[in-house]
N, CA, C and O atoms as a printed pandas DataFrame, in Angstrom:
     atom_number atom_name residue_name chain_id  residue_number  x_coord  y_coord  z_coord
0              1         N          MET        A               1    0.842   -1.183    0.000
1              2        CA          MET        A               1    0.000    0.000    0.000
2              3         C          MET        A               1    0.882    1.239    0.000
3              4         O          MET        A               1    1.964    1.217    0.588
4              5         N          PRO        A               2    0.454    2.312   -0.639
5              6        CA          PRO        A               2    1.249    3.518   -0.649
6              7         C          PRO        A               2    1.381    4.100    0.743
7              8         O          PRO        A               2    0.459    4.019    1.555
8              9         N          GLY        A               3    2.521    4.680    1.005
9             10        CA          GLY        A               3    2.729    5.340    2.285
10            11         C          GLY        A               3    2.785    4.375    3.449
11            12         O          GLY        A               3    2.646    4.789    4.600
12            13         N          GLY        A               4    2.990    3.084    3.172
13            14        CA          GLY        A               4    3.096    2.104    4.237
14            15         C          GLY        A               4    1.767    1.744    4.873
15            16         O          GLY        A               4    1.752    1.174    5.964
16            17         N          LEU        A               5    0.646    2.059    4.228
17            18        CA          LEU        A               5   -0.644    1.738    4.806
18            19         C          LEU        A               5   -1.028    0.317    4.478
19            20         O          LEU        A               5   -0.630   -0.235    3.452
20            21         N          GLY        A               6   -1.809   -0.265    5.364
21            22        CA          GLY        A               6   -2.282   -1.627    5.136
22            23         C          GLY        A               6   -1.387   -2.622    5.831
23            24         O          GLY        A               6   -0.264   -2.307    6.224
24            25         N          PRO        A               7   -1.901   -3.835    5.979
25            26        CA          PRO        A               7   -1.122   -4.844    6.685
26            27         C          PRO        A               7    0.059   -5.307    5.860
27            28         O          PRO        A               7   -0.029   -5.428    4.638
28            29         N          GLU        A               8    1.163   -5.564    6.536
29            30        CA          GLU        A               8    2.353   -6.062    5.860
30            31         C          GLU        A               8    2.687   -7.429    6.410
31            32         O          GLU        A               8    2.974   -7.559    7.600
32            33         N          PRO        A               9    2.657   -8.465    5.566
33            34        CA          PRO        A               9    2.959   -9.802    6.062
34            35         C          PRO        A               9    4.421   -9.925    6.469
35            36         O          PRO        A               9    5.293   -9.217    5.966
36            37         N          GLY        A              10    4.658  -10.848    7.400
37            38        CA          GLY        A              10    6.036  -11.165    7.769
38            39         C          GLY        A              10    6.692  -10.166    8.687
39            40         O          GLY        A              10    7.921  -10.099    8.726
40            41         N          ARG        A              11    5.932   -9.386    9.428
41            42        CA          ARG        A              11    6.526   -8.389   10.316
42            43         C          ARG        A              11    6.137   -8.681   11.755
43            44         O          ARG        A              11    5.462   -7.874   12.395
44            45         N          GLY        A              12    6.558   -9.824   12.264
45            46        CA          GLY        A              12    6.242  -10.172   13.641
46            47         C          GLY        A              12    4.761  -10.422   13.818
47            48         O          GLY        A              12    4.053  -10.757   12.868
48            49         N          ARG        A              13    4.305  -10.256   15.039
49            50        CA          ARG        A              13    2.894  -10.507   15.319
50            51         C          ARG        A              13    2.010   -9.395   14.796
51            52         O          ARG        A              13    0.860   -9.645   14.433
52            53         N          GLY        A              14    2.508   -8.195   14.748
53            54        CA          GLY        A              14    1.795   -7.097   14.106
54            55         C          GLY        A              14    0.511   -6.657   14.769
55            56         O          GLY        A              14   -0.342   -6.066   14.107
56            57         N          GLY        A              15    0.340   -6.923   16.060
57            58        CA          GLY        A              15   -0.890   -6.534   16.739
58            59         C          GLY        A              15   -1.163   -5.044   16.626
59            60         O          GLY        A              15   -2.278   -4.642   16.292
60            61         N          GLY        A              16   -0.160   -4.221   16.900
61            62        CA          GLY        A              16   -0.327   -2.778   16.784
62            63         C          GLY        A              16   -0.575   -2.348   15.355
63            64         O          GLY        A              16   -1.359   -1.437   15.090
64            65         N          GLN        A              17    0.098   -3.010   14.444
65            66        CA          GLN        A              17   -0.064   -2.685   13.035
66            67         C          GLN        A              17   -1.470   -3.039   12.549
67            68         O          GLN        A              17   -2.070   -2.301   11.767
68            69         N          ARG        A              18   -1.989   -4.177   13.021
69            70        CA          ARG        A              18   -3.346   -4.571   12.640
70            71         C          ARG        A              18   -4.364   -3.589   13.204
71            72         O          ARG        A              18   -5.356   -3.275   12.547
72            73         N          LYS        A              19   -4.120   -3.100   14.428
73            74        CA          LYS        A              19   -5.029   -2.118   15.018
74            75         C          LYS        A              19   -5.026   -0.831   14.212
75            76         O          LYS        A              19   -6.078   -0.233   13.986
76            77         N          MET        A              20   -3.842   -0.403   13.774
77            78        CA          MET        A              20   -3.763    0.816   12.961
78            79         C          MET        A              20   -4.463    0.620   11.624
79            80         O          MET        A              20   -5.155    1.519   11.145
80            81         N          PHE        A              21   -4.286   -0.549   11.022
81            82        CA          PHE        A              21   -4.956   -0.857    9.758
82            83         C          PHE        A              21   -6.466   -0.833    9.955
83            84         O          PHE        A              21   -7.201   -0.316    9.113
84            85         N          PHE        A              22   -6.925   -1.396   11.074
85            86        CA          PHE        A              22   -8.360   -1.399   11.365
86            87         C          PHE        A              22   -8.856    0.032   11.545
87            88         O          PHE        A              22   -9.915    0.390   11.028
88            89         N          LEU        A              23   -8.103    0.849   12.272
89            90        CA          LEU        A              23   -8.473    2.250   12.472
90            91         C          LEU        A              23   -8.536    2.981   11.138
91            92         O          LEU        A              23   -9.485    3.721   10.881
92            93         N          GLN        A              24   -7.540    2.781   10.292
93            94        CA          GLN        A              24   -7.522    3.400    8.959
94            95         C          GLN        A              24   -8.754    2.985    8.166
95            96         O          GLN        A              24   -9.407    3.821    7.542
96            97         N          SER        A              25   -9.068    1.703    8.191
97            98        CA          SER        A              25  -10.212    1.184    7.444
98            99         C          SER        A              25  -11.520    1.781    7.957
99           100         O          SER        A              25  -12.386    2.159    7.169
100          101         N          CYS        A              26  -11.661    1.865    9.280
101          102        CA          CYS        A              26  -12.870    2.445    9.865
102          103         C          CYS        A              26  -13.022    3.912    9.472
103          104         O          CYS        A              26  -14.121    4.364    9.149
104          105         N          LEU        A              27  -11.916    4.648    9.503
105          106        CA          LEU        A              27  -11.973    6.058    9.103
106          107         C          LEU        A              27  -12.382    6.199    7.642
107          108         O          LEU        A              27  -13.174    7.077    7.297
108          109         N          LEU        A              28  -11.847    5.340    6.789
109          110        CA          LEU        A              28  -12.228    5.408    5.370
110          111         C          LEU        A              28  -13.703    5.089    5.176
111          112         O          LEU        A              28  -14.364    5.698    4.335
112          113         N          VAL        A              29  -14.223    4.141    5.947
113          114        CA          VAL        A              29  -15.657    3.823    5.847
114          115         C          VAL        A              29  -16.488    5.027    6.285
115          116         O          VAL        A              29  -17.466    5.381    5.628
116          117         N          LEU        A              30  -16.098    5.657    7.396
117          118        CA          LEU        A              30  -16.827    6.840    7.854
118          119         C          LEU        A              30  -16.792    7.953    6.803
119          120         O          LEU        A              30  -17.800    8.616    6.560
120          121         N          LEU        A              31  -15.628    8.152    6.186
121          122        CA          LEU        A              31  -15.500    9.199    5.176
122          123         C          LEU        A              31  -16.163    8.795    3.860
123          124         O          LEU        A              31  -16.529    9.654    3.058
124          125         N          HIS        A              32  -16.316    7.508    3.641
125          126        CA          HIS        A              32  -17.070    7.010    2.479
126          127         C          HIS        A              32  -18.538    7.431    2.611
127          128         O          HIS        A              32  -19.197    7.737    1.617
128          129         N          ARG        A              33  -19.037    7.441    3.849
129          130        CA          ARG        A              33  -20.421    7.848    4.113
130          131         C          ARG        A              33  -20.614    9.344    3.916
131          132         O          ARG        A              33  -21.556    9.794    3.264
132          133         N          GLU        A              34  -19.673   10.112    4.513
133          134        CA          GLU        A              34  -19.774   11.573    4.434
134          135         C          GLU        A              34  -18.482   12.196    4.947
135          136         O          GLU        A              34  -17.789   11.593    5.766
136          137         N          PRO        A              35  -18.147   13.404    4.472
137          138        CA          PRO        A              35  -16.967   14.097    4.998
138          139         C          PRO        A              35  -17.125   14.322    6.503
139          140         O          PRO        A              35  -18.242   14.368    7.019
140          141         N          GLY        A              36  -16.001   14.459    7.196
141          142        CA          GLY        A              36  -16.074   14.674    8.631
142          143         C          GLY        A              36  -14.851   15.390    9.151
143          144         O          GLY        A              36  -13.843   15.508    8.456
144          145         N          TYR        A              37  -14.944   15.863   10.370
145          146        CA          TYR        A              37  -13.810   16.508   11.034
146          147         C          TYR        A              37  -13.400   15.633   12.208
147          148         O          TYR        A              37  -14.110   14.688   12.556
148          149         N          GLY        A              38  -12.282   15.933   12.810
149          150        CA          GLY        A              38  -11.677   15.075   13.821
150          151         C          GLY        A              38  -12.610   14.553   14.887
151          152         O          GLY        A              38  -12.709   13.342   15.082
152          153         N          TYR        A              39  -13.302   15.448   15.586
153          154        CA          TYR        A              39  -14.131   14.997   16.698
154          155         C          TYR        A              39  -15.377   14.247   16.230
155          156         O          TYR        A              39  -15.849   13.354   16.933
156          157         N          SER        A              40  -15.917   14.587   15.062
157          158        CA          SER        A              40  -17.063   13.821   14.551
158          159         C          SER        A              40  -16.620   12.418   14.157
159          160         O          SER        A              40  -17.358   11.451   14.348
160          161         N          LEU        A              41  -15.409   12.309   13.606
161          162        CA          LEU        A              41  -14.878   10.990   13.255
162          163         C          LEU        A              41  -14.594   10.180   14.516
163          164         O          LEU        A              41  -14.844    8.975   14.552
164          165         N          MET        A              42  -14.072   10.838   15.548
165          166        CA          MET        A              42  -13.815   10.162   16.813
166          167         C          MET        A              42  -15.113    9.581   17.362
167          168         O          MET        A              42  -15.142    8.444   17.834
168          169         N          SER        A              43  -16.172   10.355   17.298
169          170        CA          SER        A              43  -17.472    9.883   17.762
170          171         C          SER        A              43  -17.966    8.725   16.893
171          172         O          SER        A              43  -18.513    7.753   17.414
172          173         N          GLY        A              44  -17.779    8.818   15.593
173          174        CA          GLY        A              44  -18.212    7.772   14.670
174          175         C          GLY        A              44  -17.485    6.458   14.874
175          176         O          GLY        A              44  -18.029    5.397   14.568
176          177         N          LEU        A              45  -16.269    6.510   15.384
177          178        CA          LEU        A              45  -15.489    5.293   15.606
178          179         C          LEU        A              45  -16.083    4.402   16.691
179          180         O          LEU        A              45  -15.760    3.216   16.763
180          181         N          GLN        A              46  -16.946    4.959   17.534
181          182        CA          GLN        A              46  -17.584    4.154   18.580
182          183         C          GLN        A              46  -18.397    3.014   17.972
183          184         O          GLN        A              46  -18.530    1.952   18.580
184          185         N          GLU        A              47  -18.934    3.227   16.789
185          186        CA          GLU        A              47  -19.694    2.190   16.082
186          187         C          GLU        A              47  -18.850    0.935   15.855
187          188         O          GLU        A              47  -19.381   -0.173   15.781
188          189         N          PHE        A              48  -17.540    1.115   15.747
189          190        CA          PHE        A              48  -16.632    0.008   15.444
190          191         C          PHE        A              48  -15.905   -0.517   16.694
191          192         O          PHE        A              48  -14.949   -1.286   16.588
192          193         N          GLY        A              49  -16.370   -0.094   17.866
193          194        CA          GLY        A              49  -15.809   -0.616   19.107
194          195         C          GLY        A              49  -14.743    0.247   19.748
195          196         O          GLY        A              49  -14.206   -0.124   20.792
196          197         N          PHE        A              50  -14.418    1.386   19.156
197          198        CA          PHE        A              50  -13.456    2.298   19.781
198          199         C          PHE        A              50  -14.186    3.100   20.848
199          200         O          PHE        A              50  -15.298    3.579   20.626
200          201         N          GLU        A              51  -13.560    3.242   21.995
201          202        CA          GLU        A              51  -14.153    4.038   23.063
202          203         C          GLU        A              51  -13.485    5.402   23.076
203          204         O          GLU        A              51  -12.264    5.513   23.180
204          205         N          ALA        A              52  -14.308    6.437   22.967
205          206        CA          ALA        A              52  -13.784    7.803   22.857
206          207         C          ALA        A              52  -12.850    8.155   24.003
207          208         O          ALA        A              52  -11.825    8.798   23.776
208          209         N          GLY        A              53  -13.168    7.758   25.216
209          210        CA          GLY        A              53  -12.346    8.093   26.368
210          211         C          GLY        A              53  -11.017    7.366   26.399
211          212         O          GLY        A              53  -10.105    7.779   27.115
212          213         N          GLN        A              54  -10.890    6.286   25.633
213          214        CA          GLN        A              54   -9.670    5.495   25.657
214          215         C          GLN        A              54   -8.758    5.787   24.477
215          216         O          GLN        A              54   -7.654    5.246   24.402
216          217         N          MET        A              55   -9.196    6.624   23.563
217          218        CA          MET        A              55   -8.386    6.911   22.388
218          219         C          MET        A              55   -7.939    8.366   22.409
219          220         O          MET        A              55   -8.742    9.272   22.636
220          221         N          ASP        A              56   -6.677    8.574   22.175
221          222        CA          ASP        A              56   -6.104    9.914   22.146
222          223         C          ASP        A              56   -6.398   10.542   20.786
223          224         O          ASP        A              56   -6.119    9.944   19.747
224          225         N          ILE        A              57   -6.957   11.739   20.798
225          226        CA          ILE        A              57   -7.304   12.420   19.547
226          227         C          ILE        A              57   -6.070   12.638   18.670
227          228         O          ILE        A              57   -6.180   12.715   17.446
228          229         N          SER        A              58   -4.884   12.738   19.306
229          230        CA          SER        A              58   -3.663   12.945   18.518
230          231         C          SER        A              58   -3.375   11.731   17.630
231          232         O          SER        A              58   -2.821   11.884   16.541
232          233         N          ILE        A              59   -3.743   10.529   18.083
233          234        CA          ILE        A              59   -3.572    9.329   17.257
234          235         C          ILE        A              59   -4.478    9.415   16.038
235          236         O          ILE        A              59   -4.062    9.108   14.921
236          237         N          LEU        A              60   -5.714    9.833   16.261
237          238        CA          LEU        A              60   -6.664    9.984   15.156
238          239         C          LEU        A              60   -6.118   10.954   14.113
239          240         O          LEU        A              60   -6.141   10.661   12.918
240          241         N          TYR        A              61   -5.629   12.103   14.560
241          242        CA          TYR        A              61   -5.105   13.090   13.612
242          243         C          TYR        A              61   -3.846   12.589   12.906
243          244         O          TYR        A              61   -3.631   12.891   11.732
244          245         N          ARG        A              62   -3.023   11.831   13.610
245          246        CA          ARG        A              62   -1.832   11.267   12.962
246          247         C          ARG        A              62   -2.240   10.301   11.849
247          248         O          ARG        A              62   -1.662   10.322   10.763
248          249         N          VAL        A              63   -3.227    9.463   12.120
249          250        CA          VAL        A              63   -3.698    8.517   11.101
250          251         C          VAL        A              63   -4.319    9.274    9.926
251          252         O          VAL        A              63   -4.108    8.906    8.770
252          253         N          LEU        A              64   -5.075   10.316   10.214
253          254        CA          LEU        A              64   -5.653   11.122    9.130
254          255         C          LEU        A              64   -4.553   11.767    8.282
255          256         O          LEU        A              64   -4.669   11.825    7.057
256          257         N          ARG        A              65   -3.490   12.252    8.926
257          258        CA          ARG        A              65   -2.365   12.826    8.161
258          259         C          ARG        A              65   -1.690   11.757    7.305
259          260         O          ARG        A              65   -1.306   12.022    6.166
260          261         N          ASP        A              66   -1.543   10.537    7.859
261          262        CA          ASP        A              66   -0.961    9.438    7.080
262          263         C          ASP        A              66   -1.834    9.094    5.877
263          264         O          ASP        A              66   -1.327    8.866    4.779
264          265         N          LEU        A              67   -3.141    9.056    6.090
265          266        CA          LEU        A              67   -4.067    8.774    4.983
266          267         C          LEU        A              67   -3.995    9.882    3.935
267          268         O          LEU        A              67   -4.076    9.622    2.734
268          269         N          GLU        A              68   -3.842   11.110    4.400
269          270        CA          GLU        A              68   -3.735   12.236    3.474
270          271         C          GLU        A              68   -2.411   12.171    2.703
271          272         O          GLU        A              68   -2.384   12.436    1.501
272          273         N          ALA        A              69   -1.330   11.825    3.374
273          274        CA          ALA        A              69   -0.029   11.693    2.707
274          275         C          ALA        A              69   -0.066   10.594    1.652
275          276         O          ALA        A              69    0.622   10.681    0.635
276          277         N          ALA        A              70   -0.870    9.559    1.894
277          278        CA          ALA        A              70   -1.010    8.462    0.936
278          279         C          ALA        A              70   -2.049    8.789   -0.138
279          280         O          ALA        A              70   -2.326    7.963   -1.008
280          281         N          GLN        A              71   -2.620    9.989   -0.078
281          282        CA          GLN        A              71   -3.607   10.484   -1.033
282          283         C          GLN        A              71   -4.918    9.694   -1.004
283          284         O          GLN        A              71   -5.640    9.640   -1.999
284          285         N          LEU        A              72   -5.215    9.086    0.138
285          286        CA          LEU        A              72   -6.476    8.362    0.293
286          287         C          LEU        A              72   -7.558    9.271    0.864
287          288         O          LEU        A              72   -8.750    8.975    0.783
288          289         N          VAL        A              73   -7.111   10.389    1.445
289          290        CA          VAL        A              73   -7.990   11.364    2.083
290          291         C          VAL        A              73   -7.466   12.747    1.732
291          292         O          VAL        A              73   -6.261   12.945    1.578
292          293         N          SER        A              74   -8.378   13.700    1.607
293          294        CA          SER        A              74   -7.955   15.098    1.452
294          295         C          SER        A              74   -8.638   15.903    2.556
295          296         O          SER        A              74   -9.616   15.453    3.151
296          297         N          SER        A              75   -8.112   17.094    2.820
297          298        CA          SER        A              75   -8.712   17.930    3.859
298          299         C          SER        A              75   -8.693   19.388    3.420
299          300         O          SER        A              75   -7.896   19.805    2.581
300          301         N          ALA        A              76   -9.598   20.138    4.020
301          302        CA          ALA        A              76   -9.688   21.576    3.767
302          303         C          ALA        A              76  -10.328   22.219    4.987
303          304         O          ALA        A              76  -11.067   21.567    5.725
304          305         N          TRP        A              77  -10.045   23.490    5.194
305          306        CA          TRP        A              77  -10.663   24.207    6.294
306          307         C          TRP        A              77  -12.114   24.502    5.958
307          308         O          TRP        A              77  -12.423   24.917    4.841
308          309         N          ASP        A              78  -13.001   24.290    6.911
309          310        CA          ASP        A              78  -14.424   24.577    6.744
310          311         C          ASP        A              78  -14.638   26.066    6.993
311          312         O          ASP        A              78  -14.586   26.533    8.131
312          313         N          GLU        A              79  -14.874   26.786    5.936
313          314        CA          GLU        A              79  -15.064   28.239    6.036
314          315         C          GLU        A              79  -16.451   28.595    6.567
315          316         O          GLU        A              79  -16.679   29.737    6.965
316          317         N          ASN        A              80  -17.380   27.640    6.581
317          318        CA          ASN        A              80  -18.756   27.907    7.008
318          319         C          ASN        A              80  -18.997   27.599    8.477
319          320         O          ASN        A              80  -20.125   27.721    8.955
320          321         N          SER        A              81  -17.965   27.206    9.195
321          322        CA          SER        A              81  -18.102   26.853   10.599
322          323         C          SER        A              81  -18.471   28.088   11.417
323          324         O          SER        A              81  -17.855   29.143   11.262
324          325         N          LEU        A              82  -19.470   27.961   12.281
325          326        CA          LEU        A              82  -19.883   29.085   13.122
326          327         C          LEU        A              82  -18.874   29.349   14.234
327          328         O          LEU        A              82  -18.682   30.496   14.637
328          329         N          GLY        A              83  -18.237   28.310   14.725
329          330        CA          GLY        A              83  -17.229   28.449   15.772
330          331         C          GLY        A              83  -15.850   28.522   15.148
331          332         O          GLY        A              83  -15.671   29.070   14.060
332          333         N          PRO        A              84  -14.876   27.958   15.856
333          334        CA          PRO        A              84  -13.517   27.932   15.304
334          335         C          PRO        A              84  -13.483   27.125   14.007
335          336         O          PRO        A              84  -14.253   26.183   13.820
336          337         N          LYS        A              85  -12.591   27.509   13.137
337          338        CA          LYS        A              85  -12.464   26.769   11.873
338          339         C          LYS        A              85  -12.069   25.329   12.163
339          340         O          LYS        A              85  -11.267   25.050   13.054
340          341         N          ARG        A              86  -12.656   24.418   11.381
341          342        CA          ARG        A              86  -12.359   22.998   11.532
342          343         C          ARG        A              86  -11.874   22.455   10.193
343          344         O          ARG        A              86  -12.337   22.864    9.128
344          345         N          ARG        A              87  -10.934   21.525   10.278
345          346        CA          ARG        A              87  -10.438   20.845    9.083
346          347         C          ARG        A              87  -11.392   19.700    8.784
347          348         O          ARG        A              87  -11.621   18.833    9.627
348          349         N          VAL        A              88  -11.949   19.704    7.568
349          350        CA          VAL        A              88  -12.895   18.676    7.152
350          351         C          VAL        A              88  -12.168   17.709    6.224
351          352         O          VAL        A              88  -11.478   18.120    5.291
352          353         N          TYR        A              89  -12.335   16.424    6.495
353          354        CA          TYR        A              89  -11.670   15.360    5.734
354          355         C          TYR        A              89  -12.671   14.712    4.784
355          356         O          TYR        A              89  -13.839   14.516    5.120
356          357         N          THR        A              90  -12.183   14.384    3.592
357          358        CA          THR        A              90  -12.984   13.749    2.543
358          359         C          THR        A              90  -12.175   12.615    1.945
359          360         O          THR        A              90  -10.967   12.739    1.744
360          361         N          ILE        A              91  -12.845   11.510    1.661
361          362        CA          ILE        A              91  -12.158   10.396    1.005
362          363         C          ILE        A              91  -11.939   10.758   -0.467
363          364         O          ILE        A              91  -12.808   11.369   -1.089
364          365         N          THR        A              92  -10.804   10.391   -1.016
365          366        CA          THR        A              92  -10.495   10.666   -2.420
366          367         C          THR        A              92  -10.909    9.469   -3.278
367          368         O          THR        A              92  -11.285    8.420   -2.755
368          369         N          ALA        A              93  -10.835    9.637   -4.594
369          370        CA          ALA        A              93  -11.129    8.520   -5.504
370          371         C          ALA        A              93  -10.165    7.360   -5.248
371          372         O          ALA        A              93  -10.564    6.195   -5.274
372          373         N          LEU        A              94   -8.901    7.685   -5.001
373          374        CA          LEU        A              94   -7.925    6.640   -4.683
374          375         C          LEU        A              94   -8.293    5.955   -3.364
375          376         O          LEU        A              94   -8.159    4.738   -3.240
376          377         N          GLY        A              95   -8.750    6.720   -2.397
377          378        CA          GLY        A              95   -9.196    6.158   -1.126
378          379         C          GLY        A              95  -10.387    5.233   -1.302
379          380         O          GLY        A              95  -10.462    4.178   -0.672
380          381         N          GLU        A              96  -11.314    5.630   -2.157
381          382        CA          GLU        A              96  -12.478    4.773   -2.455
382          383         C          GLU        A              96  -12.022    3.457   -3.076
383          384         O          GLU        A              96  -12.533    2.392   -2.728
384          385         N          ALA        A              97  -11.061    3.530   -3.995
385          386        CA          ALA        A              97  -10.562    2.316   -4.657
386          387         C          ALA        A              97   -9.856    1.404   -3.651
387          388         O          ALA        A              97  -10.055    0.189   -3.668
388          389         N          HIS        A              98   -9.033    1.986   -2.777
389          390        CA          HIS        A              98   -8.344    1.187   -1.757
390          391         C          HIS        A              98   -9.332    0.571   -0.777
391          392         O          HIS        A              98   -9.189   -0.586   -0.383
392          393         N          LEU        A              99  -10.331    1.348   -0.386
393          394        CA          LEU        A              99  -11.343    0.830    0.531
394          395         C          LEU        A              99  -12.079   -0.351   -0.098
395          396         O          LEU        A              99  -12.310   -1.359    0.569
396          397         N          ALA        A             100  -12.443   -0.239   -1.356
397          398        CA          ALA        A             100  -13.125   -1.345   -2.049
398          399         C          ALA        A             100  -12.238   -2.585   -2.090
399          400         O          ALA        A             100  -12.720   -3.697   -1.875
400          401         N          ASP        A             101  -10.951   -2.406   -2.362
401          402        CA          ASP        A             101  -10.010   -3.536   -2.375
402          403         C          ASP        A             101   -9.897   -4.161   -0.986
403          404         O          ASP        A             101   -9.917   -5.383   -0.844
404          405         N          TRP        A             102   -9.778   -3.308    0.042
405          406        CA          TRP        A             102   -9.643   -3.807    1.406
406          407         C          TRP        A             102  -10.884   -4.585    1.813
407          408         O          TRP        A             102  -10.780   -5.642    2.436
408          409         N          MET        A             103  -12.075   -4.060    1.459
409          410        CA          MET        A             103  -13.316   -4.745    1.829
410          411         C          MET        A             103  -13.411   -6.098    1.120
411          412         O          MET        A             103  -13.861   -7.077    1.715
412          413         N          GLN        A             104  -12.998   -6.156   -0.120
413          414        CA          GLN        A             104  -13.003   -7.424   -0.842
414          415         C          GLN        A             104  -12.064   -8.425   -0.163
415          416         O          GLN        A             104  -12.410   -9.598   -0.020
416          417         N          SER        A             105  -10.891   -7.974    0.250
417          418        CA          SER        A             105   -9.942   -8.849    0.956
418          419         C          SER        A             105  -10.513   -9.325    2.282
419          420         O          SER        A             105  -10.360  -10.493    2.641
420          421         N          LEU        A             106  -11.170   -8.431    3.011
421          422        CA          LEU        A             106  -11.768   -8.804    4.291
422          423         C          LEU        A             106  -12.877   -9.839    4.103
423          424         O          LEU        A             106  -12.988  -10.792    4.874
424          425         N          ARG        A             107  -13.685   -9.643    3.082
425          426        CA          ARG        A             107  -14.763  -10.607    2.812
426          427         C          ARG        A             107  -14.198  -11.976    2.457
427          428         O          ARG        A             107  -14.727  -13.002    2.883
428          429         N          GLN        A             108  -13.131  -11.986    1.681
429          430        CA          GLN        A             108  -12.488  -13.254    1.318
430          431         C          GLN        A             108  -11.922  -13.922    2.572
431          432         O          GLN        A             108  -12.074  -15.129    2.755
432          433         N          ARG        A             109  -11.272  -13.143    3.430
433          434        CA          ARG        A             109  -10.708  -13.689    4.666
434          435         C          ARG        A             109  -11.816  -14.246    5.551
435          436         O          ARG        A             109  -11.654  -15.308    6.152
436          437         N          ARG        A             110  -12.952  -13.529    5.637
437          438        CA          ARG        A             110  -14.069  -14.008    6.448
438          439         C          ARG        A             110  -14.564  -15.356    5.937
439          440         O          ARG        A             110  -14.848  -16.245    6.740
440          441         N          ARG        A             111  -14.674  -15.529    4.617
441          442        CA          ARG        A             111  -15.104  -16.820    4.055
442          443         C          ARG        A             111  -14.111  -17.921    4.417
443          444         O          ARG        A             111  -14.512  -19.039    4.741
444          445         N          GLN        A             112  -12.823  -17.609    4.361
445          446        CA          GLN        A             112  -11.807  -18.599    4.723
446          447         C          GLN        A             112  -11.933  -18.996    6.196
447          448         O          GLN        A             112  -11.825  -20.174    6.538
448          449         N          ILE        A             113  -12.157  -18.026    7.048
449          450        CA          ILE        A             113  -12.299  -18.309    8.480
450          451         C          ILE        A             113  -13.555  -19.141    8.728
451          452         O          ILE        A             113  -13.527  -20.080    9.523
452          453         N          GLU        A             114  -14.647  -18.805    8.059
453          454        CA          GLU        A             114  -15.877  -19.580    8.226
454          455         C          GLU        A             114  -15.685  -21.023    7.757
455          456         O          GLU        A             114  -16.220  -21.942    8.378
456          457         N          THR        A             115  -14.940  -21.239    6.684
457          458        CA          THR        A             115  -14.643  -22.586    6.199
458          459         C          THR        A             115  -13.810  -23.340    7.229
459          460         O          THR        A             115  -14.052  -24.519    7.488
460          461         N          LEU        A             116  -12.834  -22.661    7.811
461          462        CA          LEU        A             116  -11.996  -23.267    8.844
462          463         C          LEU        A             116  -12.838  -23.649   10.062
463          464         O          LEU        A             116  -12.694  -24.748   10.599
464          465         N          GLU        A             117  -13.712  -22.748   10.494
465          466        CA          GLU        A             117  -14.573  -23.035   11.641
466          467         C          GLU        A             117  -15.481  -24.235   11.373
467          468         O          GLU        A             117  -15.651  -25.094   12.238
468          469         N          THR        A             118  -16.058  -24.292   10.182
469          470        CA          THR        A             118  -16.932  -25.407    9.817
470          471         C          THR        A             118  -16.160  -26.720    9.827
471          472         O          THR        A             118  -16.655  -27.730   10.327
472          473         N          ALA        A             119  -14.968  -26.706    9.284
473          474        CA          ALA        A             119  -14.138  -27.925    9.265
474          475         C          ALA        A             119  -13.798  -28.359   10.694
475          476         O          ALA        A             119  -13.825  -29.550   11.007
476          477         N          TYR        A             120  -13.487  -27.415   11.538
477          478        CA          TYR        A             120  -13.176  -27.732   12.935
478          479         C          TYR        A             120  -14.397  -28.289   13.639
479          480         O          TYR        A             120  -14.320  -29.319   14.308
480          481         N          ASP        A             121  -15.544  -27.598   13.486
481          482        CA          ASP        A             121  -16.767  -28.026   14.163
482          483         C          ASP        A             121  -17.199  -29.411   13.701
483          484         O          ASP        A             121  -17.729  -30.184   14.499
484          485         N          THR        A             122  -16.984  -29.742   12.431
485          486        CA          THR        A             122  -17.347  -31.054   11.899
486          487         C          THR        A             122  -16.528  -32.141   12.582
487          488         O          THR        A             122  -17.069  -33.185   12.946
488          489         N          VAL        A             123  -15.252  -31.913   12.758
489          490        CA          VAL        A             123  -14.376  -32.902   13.403
490          491         C          VAL        A             123  -14.701  -32.968   14.900
491          492         O          VAL        A             123  -14.765  -34.061   15.464
492          493         N          THR        A             124  -14.903  -31.839   15.537
493          494        CA          THR        A             124  -15.162  -31.774   16.965
494          495         C          THR        A             124  -16.465  -32.491   17.322
495          496         O          THR        A             124  -16.527  -33.191   18.333
496          497         N          HIS        A             125  -17.491  -32.325   16.513
497          498        CA          HIS        A             125  -18.789  -32.918   16.819
498          499         C          HIS        A             125  -18.929  -34.366   16.393
499          500         O          HIS        A             125  -19.912  -35.015   16.752
500          501         N          SER        A             126  -17.979  -34.889   15.640
501          502        CA          SER        A             126  -18.086  -36.271   15.189
502          503         C          SER        A             126  -17.445  -37.243   16.165
503          504         O          SER        A             126  -17.502  -38.456   15.963
504          505         N          ASP        A             127  -16.827  -36.713   17.234
505          506        CA          ASP        A             127  -16.174  -37.608   18.223
506          507         C          ASP        A             127  -17.169  -38.331   19.080
507          508         O          ASP        A             127  -16.782  -39.112   19.950
């Protein structure tokens, strides 16, 4: 993936890396729905199991900057904001294409896991 985004095989256990990939994917899904700014995206992440009180907003902004550097997301200042100006993030065409690829990979992985579970359950229940 450009800019080092996405899972990289063969790099240890990769627990932290998988979490970052999941966070990136969730942000792209939220931005696929509609543009958003930092705190609205933070709130939207609760849908995916992230707890707002346990996540540092600086991590969210770092991931958004990484997505922007990889050209998967773009941002601009919201000139119509009644309060302080806010940076609004939008998914790019490249981001949409990467998200579609990632979702296809996830669906394929889910089918593989379901096949594995079925094979295990068949052996386990036949004893």
